[in-house]
C-alpha positions in Angstrom: 112.2 149.3 16.9 111.2 151.8 14.2 111.5 149.4 11.3 108.5 149.0 8.9 110.3 146.2 7.0 109.2 142.8 8.3 112.5 140.9 7.6 114.4 143.6 9.5 111.9 143.5 12.4 112.0 139.6 12.5 115.8 139.6 12.6 116.0 141.9 15.6 112.9 140.9 17.6 113.6 137.2 18.2 114.4 136.0 21.7 117.3 133.5 22.1 117.5 130.8 24.8 120.3 132.7 26.4 118.2 135.9 26.6 115.4 133.9 28.3 117.9 132.4 30.7 119.3 135.8 31.7 115.8 137.2 32.0 114.7 134.4 34.3 117.8 134.7 36.4 117.4 138.4 36.8 113.7 138.1 37.7 114.5 135.3 40.2 117.1 137.5 41.8 114.8 140.4 42.1 112.1 138.3 43.6 114.4 136.9 46.2 115.7 140.4 47.1 112.1 141.6 47.5 111.2 138.7 49.7 114.4 139.3 51.8 113.5 143.0 52.2 109.9 142.1 53.2 111.2 139.5 55.6 113.4 142.1 57.2 110.4 144.3 57.9 108.4 141.5 59.5 109.0 137.7 59.4 105.3 136.8 58.8 102.2 137.9 57.0 98.5 137.5 57.5 98.3 136.8 53.8 98.7 133.0 53.6 100.4 133.0 50.2 103.0 135.6 51.2 103.5 134.0 54.6 104.4 130.7 52.8 106.9 132.5 50.6 108.5 134.2 53.6 109.2 130.9 55.3 110.7 129.2 52.3 114.5 128.6 52.7 
């Protein structure tokens, strides 16, 4: 942030509940898009954890 003053840094470095919600929503959307793209390449995987995610509705 470029500020050496702790009060200034504290004021601008906090994370609000709305910021957390938007971050989680964005990450969830990216995860789903990645799984959809992977599923389009091949519907299954020899990796059990990935295979389970690919078959989730």
